[in-house]
C-alpha positions as CSV (number, residue, x, y, z in Angstrom):
1,M,25.9,-1.0,-59.6
2,T,23.9,-0.4,-62.4
3,K,20.8,0.7,-62.0
4,D,18.0,-1.8,-63.2
5,S,13.4,-2.0,-63.1
6,A,14.2,-5.1,-61.4
7,L,15.2,-5.6,-58.1
8,G,17.8,-8.5,-57.9
9,K,16.8,-11.3,-54.6
10,R,20.0,-9.5,-52.4
11,A,19.2,-5.9,-53.3
12,W,15.9,-7.4,-51.9
13,F,17.1,-9.3,-49.0
14,N,18.8,-6.0,-47.6
15,L,16.1,-3.8,-48.3
16,C,13.8,-5.7,-46.1
17,L,16.7,-6.6,-43.6
18,F,18.0,-3.6,-43.0
19,G,14.6,-1.7,-43.3
20,F,12.5,-4.5,-40.8
21,I,15.6,-4.2,-38.1
22,G,16.0,-0.5,-38.4
23,Q,12.5,0.0,-37.4
24,I,12.9,-2.2,-34.8
25,A,15.8,-0.2,-32.9
26,W,13.7,2.9,-33.8
27,N,10.4,1.3,-32.0
28,L,12.2,0.5,-29.4
29,E,13.4,4.2,-29.0
30,N,10.1,5.4,-30.0
31,M,7.9,3.5,-27.6
32,Y,10.0,2.4,-24.7
33,F,12.9,4.7,-23.8
34,N,10.3,6.9,-21.9
35,T,8.8,4.0,-20.0
36,F,12.1,2.7,-18.9
37,L,13.4,6.2,-17.9
38,Y,9.9,6.7,-16.3
39,N,9.6,2.9,-14.4
40,T,13.2,2.3,-13.6
41,V,15.0,5.8,-12.9
42,Y,11.8,7.1,-11.2
43,D,10.8,4.1,-10.0
44,G,7.0,4.7,-11.6
45,G,6.8,8.0,-10.4
46,S,6.9,7.7,-6.8
47,V,10.8,9.0,-7.2
48,T,9.9,12.8,-7.1
49,V,14.1,14.5,-6.7
50,G,16.1,15.6,-8.6
51,L,15.3,16.6,-11.7
52,S,11.4,16.1,-12.8
53,S,10.5,13.2,-14.6
54,M,8.8,14.9,-17.5
55,K,11.7,17.4,-17.8
56,A,13.7,14.3,-18.1
57,I,11.7,13.2,-20.8
58,K,10.7,16.5,-22.7
59,L,14.6,16.9,-22.6
60,M,15.4,13.7,-24.0
61,V,12.8,14.0,-27.0
62,A,13.5,17.0,-27.8
63,L,17.0,16.3,-27.9
64,S,17.1,13.1,-30.4
65,A,15.0,14.6,-32.8
66,A,17.6,18.0,-33.2
67,T,20.1,15.0,-32.9
68,A,18.6,12.6,-35.2
69,V,18.1,16.0,-38.0
70,V,21.7,17.4,-37.4
71,T,23.0,14.0,-37.9
72,T,21.1,13.2,-41.3
73,F,22.6,16.0,-42.7
74,I,26.6,15.3,-41.5
75,M,26.3,12.0,-42.7
76,G,24.2,12.1,-45.5
77,N,26.4,14.3,-46.8
78,L,29.8,12.3,-45.6
79,S,28.3,9.4,-47.5
80,D,28.4,11.8,-50.2
81,K,32.1,13.1,-50.5
82,I,34.0,9.9,-49.9
83,N,31.7,8.4,-52.1
84,R,30.5,5.3,-50.2
85,R,27.4,3.7,-49.1
86,K,28.0,0.6,-47.9
87,I,30.4,1.1,-44.8
88,F,27.7,3.8,-43.4
89,I,25.2,0.7,-43.4
90,S,27.2,-1.5,-42.0
91,C,28.6,-0.1,-39.0
92,G,26.2,2.0,-38.5
93,Y,24.1,-0.6,-37.8
94,L,26.7,-2.7,-35.5
95,L,27.4,0.2,-33.8
96,W,23.6,1.5,-33.4
97,G,22.7,-2.0,-31.9
98,V,25.9,-1.7,-29.5
99,T,23.9,1.4,-27.9
100,V,20.8,-0.4,-27.3
101,L,23.2,-3.0,-25.8
102,T,24.4,-0.2,-23.3
103,F,20.8,0.8,-21.6
104,G,20.6,-2.9,-20.5
105,F,23.4,-1.5,-17.9
106,I,22.3,1.9,-17.5
107,T,20.6,2.1,-13.4
108,K,21.3,4.2,-10.7
109,D,23.7,1.8,-9.0
110,N,26.2,2.0,-12.0
111,V,25.9,5.9,-12.6
112,A,26.7,6.1,-9.1
113,T,29.2,4.0,-9.3
114,V,31.1,5.0,-12.4
115,F,31.2,8.6,-11.5
116,G,31.5,8.0,-7.6
117,I,28.3,9.4,-6.3
118,D,27.0,9.0,-3.1
119,K,23.7,6.5,-3.6
120,G,22.3,8.1,-0.4
121,N,22.0,11.4,-2.1
122,L,19.1,10.0,-4.4
123,A,18.4,13.7,-5.8
124,A,22.6,13.0,-7.4
125,V,21.8,9.9,-8.3
126,V,18.3,10.5,-10.0
127,T,19.6,13.5,-11.9
128,A,23.0,12.0,-13.2
129,T,21.2,8.4,-14.7
130,S,18.6,10.8,-16.3
131,V,21.9,13.0,-17.8
132,V,23.4,9.3,-18.9
133,V,19.9,7.8,-20.5
134,I,19.4,11.4,-22.6
135,V,23.4,11.3,-23.6
136,M,22.8,7.8,-24.4
137,D,20.2,8.3,-26.4
138,C,21.4,10.9,-28.1
139,V,24.1,8.5,-29.2
140,M,21.9,5.8,-30.7
141,T,19.8,8.2,-32.2
142,F,23.6,9.3,-33.8
143,M,23.8,5.9,-35.0
144,G,20.7,5.3,-35.8
145,S,20.3,8.5,-37.9
146,T,23.7,7.8,-39.5
147,A,23.4,3.9,-40.7
148,N,19.1,4.6,-41.1
149,D,17.8,7.6,-42.6
150,S,21.0,9.5,-44.1
151,A,22.9,5.7,-45.5
152,F,20.5,3.6,-45.4
153,N,17.9,5.4,-47.5
154,A,20.1,7.0,-49.6
155,W,21.2,3.3,-50.6
156,I,17.1,3.1,-51.4
157,T,17.3,5.9,-54.1
158,D,20.5,5.0,-55.6
159,I,19.1,1.4,-56.3
160,T,16.0,2.1,-57.9
161,T,14.4,4.3,-60.3
162,P,11.2,6.0,-61.1
163,K,10.2,2.1,-62.5
164,N,10.3,0.3,-58.9
165,R,10.0,3.4,-56.4
166,A,6.1,3.1,-56.0
167,T,6.8,-1.0,-55.4
168,V,9.7,-0.9,-53.6
169,E,7.9,2.4,-51.0
170,S,5.1,-0.1,-50.6
171,V,7.4,-3.0,-49.1
172,L,8.7,-0.3,-47.0
173,A,5.6,1.0,-45.8
174,I,4.9,-2.1,-44.2
175,L,8.1,-2.7,-42.5
176,P,7.3,-0.5,-39.6
177,I,3.8,-2.3,-38.5
178,A,6.0,-5.4,-38.3
179,A,8.5,-4.2,-36.6
180,M,6.0,-2.1,-34.0
181,V,3.7,-5.5,-33.6
182,V,7.0,-7.9,-33.1
183,V,8.5,-5.4,-30.3
184,I,4.9,-4.3,-29.0
185,V,4.6,-8.3,-28.4
186,F,8.0,-9.5,-26.9
187,A,7.8,-5.8,-24.7
188,G,5.2,-7.7,-22.6
189,F,7.6,-9.5,-21.6
190,I,9.2,-6.7,-20.3
191,E,8.3,-7.8,-16.7
192,Q,9.4,-11.4,-16.8
193,L,12.5,-10.3,-18.4
194,G,13.6,-6.9,-16.9
195,Y,14.6,-4.1,-19.3
196,K,18.4,-5.5,-19.7
197,T,17.9,-8.9,-21.1
198,F,14.9,-6.8,-23.3
199,F,17.7,-4.4,-24.5
200,L,20.5,-7.3,-24.5
201,I,18.4,-9.5,-27.4
202,L,17.1,-6.4,-29.1
203,G,20.4,-4.9,-29.1
204,A,22.1,-8.7,-30.3
205,V,19.4,-8.3,-33.2
206,V,20.7,-4.6,-34.7
207,V,24.3,-6.1,-33.8
208,L,23.7,-9.2,-35.7
209,A,22.1,-7.3,-39.3
210,G,25.4,-5.0,-39.2
211,L,27.2,-7.7,-39.2
212,V,25.5,-9.2,-42.3
213,G,25.2,-6.4,-43.8
214,F,29.1,-6.3,-44.4
215,F,28.8,-9.8,-46.5
216,T,25.5,-9.0,-48.2
217,L,25.4,-5.4,-49.0
218,T,26.3,-4.2,-52.6
219,D,27.7,-0.8,-52.4
220,S,25.4,1.7,-54.7
221,K,28.6,3.7,-55.0
222,N,31.8,3.6,-56.4
223,G,34.1,5.1,-53.8
224,V,35.5,7.8,-56.0
225,R,35.9,11.0,-53.4
226,G,34.3,13.9,-55.0
227,N,35.9,17.4,-55.0
228,E,33.3,19.2,-53.3
229,N,33.8,21.5,-50.2
230,Y,32.2,19.8,-46.9
231,F,30.9,22.0,-44.7
232,K,29.9,24.3,-48.2
233,E,27.7,21.5,-49.6
234,L,26.1,21.1,-46.0
235,F,24.1,23.7,-46.6
236,Y,23.5,23.8,-50.2
237,G,20.1,22.5,-50.3
238,F,18.7,25.9,-48.4
239,R,19.9,28.3,-52.0
240,P,17.4,29.5,-53.2
241,S,18.8,29.1,-56.9
242,V,19.2,24.6,-55.8
243,V,15.5,25.6,-54.8
244,K,14.5,26.9,-58.2
245,E,17.0,24.0,-60.6
246,N,14.7,21.2,-58.3
247,V,11.6,23.2,-58.2
248,R,9.5,19.2,-58.4
249,L,11.8,17.9,-55.9
250,Y,11.0,20.8,-53.1
251,L,7.1,21.0,-54.4
252,A,6.9,16.6,-53.6
253,L,8.8,18.3,-50.3
254,A,5.8,20.3,-49.7
255,A,3.1,18.1,-50.5
256,V,4.5,15.6,-47.9
257,C,5.2,18.0,-45.1
258,L,1.6,18.9,-45.2
259,Y,0.6,15.2,-45.2
260,S,2.8,14.1,-42.7
261,V,1.3,17.7,-40.5
262,A,-2.6,15.5,-41.3
263,V,-1.1,12.2,-40.0
264,Q,0.3,14.2,-36.7
265,V,-2.7,15.9,-35.7
266,W,-4.3,12.3,-35.0
267,M,-2.2,9.6,-35.2
268,P,-0.3,10.3,-31.7
269,Y,-3.1,10.4,-29.8
270,L,-4.7,8.0,-32.0
271,L,-5.0,4.9,-28.9
272,I,-6.2,7.8,-26.5
273,Y,-9.0,8.5,-28.5
274,L,-10.4,4.8,-28.9
275,E,-9.6,4.2,-25.5
276,H,-10.9,7.5,-24.0
277,Y,-13.8,7.9,-26.4
278,M,-14.2,5.3,-28.4
279,N,-14.6,2.9,-24.9
280,F,-12.4,0.5,-26.7
281,N,-9.7,-1.7,-24.6
282,V,-6.5,-1.3,-25.9
283,E,-4.7,-2.4,-22.7
284,N,-6.6,-5.6,-22.8
285,L,-6.7,-7.0,-26.6
286,T,-7.1,-10.5,-25.8
287,Q,-10.5,-10.4,-24.8
288,Y,-11.6,-9.2,-28.8
289,L,-9.3,-12.7,-30.1
290,T,-13.0,-14.5,-30.1
291,G,-13.0,-17.7,-32.4
292,P,-14.5,-15.8,-35.6
293,V,-11.8,-12.8,-35.4
294,L,-8.5,-15.4,-34.6
295,I,-9.5,-16.9,-38.3
296,I,-11.0,-13.5,-40.2
297,A,-7.0,-11.4,-38.6
298,P,-4.7,-13.2,-40.3
299,I,-6.4,-13.1,-43.7
300,V,-7.5,-9.2,-43.1
301,L,-4.1,-8.7,-42.6
302,I,-2.2,-10.9,-45.7
303,V,-5.1,-9.0,-48.2
304,V,-4.1,-5.6,-46.6
305,V,-0.3,-6.5,-47.1
306,A,-1.3,-8.5,-51.1
307,A,-3.3,-4.9,-51.3
308,V,-0.3,-2.4,-50.5
309,I,2.6,-4.6,-52.3
310,L,0.4,-4.7,-55.6
311,G,-0.9,-1.0,-55.5
312,G,2.7,-0.2,-55.3
313,R,3.3,-2.4,-58.9
314,L,-0.2,-0.6,-60.0
315,I,1.6,2.8,-59.6
316,D,5.3,1.7,-61.3
317,K,2.5,0.6,-64.2
318,V,0.2,3.6,-64.6
319,G,1.9,6.5,-63.1
320,K,0.6,9.1,-60.1
321,N,-1.0,11.4,-62.2
322,V,-4.4,10.3,-61.2
323,L,-4.1,7.5,-58.8
324,I,-2.2,9.8,-56.5
325,F,-5.3,12.2,-56.5
326,V,-7.7,9.3,-55.8
327,A,-5.5,8.4,-52.5
328,F,-5.4,11.9,-51.7
329,A,-9.2,11.7,-51.6
330,L,-9.6,8.7,-50.1
331,F,-7.6,9.9,-46.7
332,A,-10.0,13.1,-46.9
333,V,-12.5,11.5,-46.9
334,G,-11.7,9.1,-44.2
335,C,-10.5,12.6,-41.7
336,F,-13.9,14.3,-42.5
337,G,-15.9,10.8,-42.0
338,A,-14.0,10.2,-38.6
339,Y,-14.9,13.4,-37.6
340,F,-18.9,12.2,-37.9
341,A,-18.5,9.1,-36.3
342,H,-19.4,8.8,-33.1
343,S,-19.2,4.9,-32.3
344,L,-17.1,2.3,-33.2
345,A,-18.5,0.6,-36.6
346,P,-18.8,3.9,-38.1
347,F,-15.3,5.2,-36.8
348,A,-14.0,1.1,-38.5
349,L,-15.9,2.0,-42.1
350,A,-14.1,5.4,-42.2
351,A,-10.9,4.5,-40.5
352,I,-10.6,2.3,-44.5
353,P,-10.6,5.1,-46.3
354,L,-8.6,6.8,-43.6
355,M,-5.6,4.5,-43.6
356,A,-5.7,3.4,-47.3
357,G,-5.7,7.3,-47.9
358,Y,-2.6,7.5,-45.6
359,G,-0.7,4.2,-47.5
360,F,-0.8,4.7,-50.7
361,L,-0.1,9.2,-50.8
362,G,2.3,8.7,-48.7
363,I,4.1,6.0,-51.0
364,M,3.5,8.0,-54.0
365,L,4.8,10.9,-52.2
366,N,7.9,9.3,-50.8
367,A,8.9,7.4,-54.5
368,T,8.1,11.4,-55.7
369,V,10.3,12.8,-53.8
370,R,13.5,10.0,-54.3
371,D,12.4,10.6,-58.5
372,H,13.4,14.1,-58.5
373,T,16.6,13.8,-55.3
374,P,19.7,14.5,-57.2
375,E,21.6,11.7,-58.4
376,D,25.0,13.3,-56.9
377,K,24.0,14.4,-53.6
378,V,21.3,11.6,-52.8
379,G,23.1,10.9,-48.8
380,L,23.2,15.5,-49.0
381,F,19.4,15.9,-49.6
382,Q,18.5,13.1,-46.7
383,G,18.8,15.9,-44.3
384,I,16.5,17.9,-46.9
385,R,13.9,15.2,-46.2
386,M,14.3,14.9,-42.4
387,I,13.7,18.7,-41.9
388,F,9.9,18.0,-44.3
389,F,9.0,14.0,-43.7
390,V,10.1,14.7,-39.3
391,L,10.8,18.1,-38.0
392,I,8.2,20.4,-38.7
393,P,5.4,17.5,-38.9
394,M,6.1,16.3,-35.1
395,V,6.6,19.7,-33.9
396,V,3.3,21.2,-35.9
397,G,0.6,18.6,-35.9
398,P,0.3,17.5,-32.5
399,H,0.4,21.3,-31.4
400,I,-2.7,21.2,-33.9
401,G,-4.2,17.8,-32.9
402,D,-4.3,19.4,-28.9
403,L,-6.0,22.4,-30.3
404,A,-8.6,21.0,-32.0
405,C,-10.0,19.3,-28.9
406,S,-8.9,21.7,-26.3
407,L,-11.4,24.1,-28.4
408,S,-14.0,21.5,-28.9
409,K,-13.8,21.4,-24.9
410,S,-13.1,17.9,-24.7
411,G,-13.3,16.2,-21.7
412,Q,-9.8,16.0,-19.4
413,Y,-7.9,12.6,-18.0
414,V,-4.9,11.9,-16.3
415,D,-2.0,10.0,-18.5
416,E,0.6,7.9,-17.2
417,M,2.8,10.3,-16.5
418,G,0.3,12.2,-14.2
419,N,-0.2,15.0,-16.1
420,T,-3.8,16.0,-16.6
421,T,-4.9,17.0,-20.6
422,Y,-7.6,17.2,-22.8
423,E,-8.9,14.4,-24.3
424,P,-9.0,13.5,-27.7
425,A,-12.1,14.4,-29.4
426,P,-13.1,13.8,-33.1
427,A,-12.7,17.6,-33.9
428,M,-8.7,16.0,-34.5
429,F,-9.7,14.7,-37.1
430,L,-11.2,17.6,-38.6
431,A,-8.3,20.0,-37.9
432,A,-6.6,16.8,-39.9
433,G,-9.0,16.6,-43.3
434,I,-8.9,20.9,-43.2
435,V,-4.9,20.8,-43.2
436,I,-4.4,17.7,-45.7
437,L,-6.7,19.8,-48.4
438,F,-3.7,22.7,-48.4
439,T,-1.7,19.4,-50.1
440,L,-3.7,20.2,-53.7
441,I,-1.7,23.5,-53.7
442,P,1.7,21.6,-54.1
443,L,0.2,18.9,-56.0
444,I,-1.4,20.7,-59.0
445,A,1.8,22.9,-59.5
446,L,3.7,19.1,-59.7
447,K,1.1,17.8,-62.3
448,K,1.1,20.7,-64.1
449,K,5.6,20.4,-64.0
450,G,5.1,16.6,-63.9
451,F,5.0,14.2,-61.6
452,E,7.3,11.5,-63.2
453,A,10.7,11.5,-63.4
454,K,12.5,10.3,-66.7
455,T,14.0,6.5,-66.2
456,K,17.5,5.8,-66.6
């Protein structure tokens, strides 16, 4: 496939299809696997024997995160080695969907029957079922990271150029939100459908995407195998000489990491903050759906989507040298504004620059990382990308947010898992604002060296 600044209809179709369906699968895991484990295996917390619910959930989250990072290194490098992307994307999505389907059949009775466990031994049954859920979550993550994090992300970098990457990133930025809305709306019927039907339907959708890929995807690589040693190449991105040769890439990764840490300081606690601090009922949004809201909301949504896509096109046209600092300023102003906003109306005003900066800064940083990724090792660098994009931010960011809230002596509340924890407080936005200021260091260094890569 030859690169062209104007992507064809088929490329856009595949980009939107696999981007959207992949986000549906990730949202399903991130939002509902924990509740599935808690509600079905532990009967909503009433079962307290065997492996505890909190230990099971923490173990599942930790092992899934580790699996995602390791898989992206291994399979991204393998897709480089055999010089193919299509087979990893299509087969990966197909098997990803199959693993989602499998969750529909995980019950305590089925696990006890398969492993020959006495159903009267509740502790053994609960522990075994928890382990099965955790293992299958890791298997699902392996398939998802193979298909999406390594192959699909590498494919996007392969087919784009510095002339169109911000536009592509703007579309990709919308897909997770659209997918989350779809999953949340569909999940509203879990009580009527049951988890089995819920997983079977969404799993079938992911399987279908994989099947479609066999007919619509055009491979971005030529299939000529590389001569490099596979295992030696796994550690390529950690070599000091490689960092020195690709200094702009690592500066971009450092900026992404700091930006993502700042986001993770408040993002995991946002809904809880709105509910407990702002007294906004997030569980009964229908009460806010008055006539004027129903008319205005779709208009606002269309305007926001159009603004994001047009913003991406503007970035591609005029470059990032100035606009990236404008986005940085919006994000920082939004963070500090949210800190001083102690009621819903001022917070809503602060959220405008906060979310605008969050969106456009992410678009430009993601595009910059793609611009400076070595073309012959795109798959391999997806593992390095995961460390800076996901692993470090998701470990560090929430801890900073929790620390900021505890130091501010905010109130406490009991979450749905029965844990007493600190109530999210405005201090988390102050902490995020301080963290985002450090992003200036790699951004200024990047500006001196030049944000833009040479176009092909």
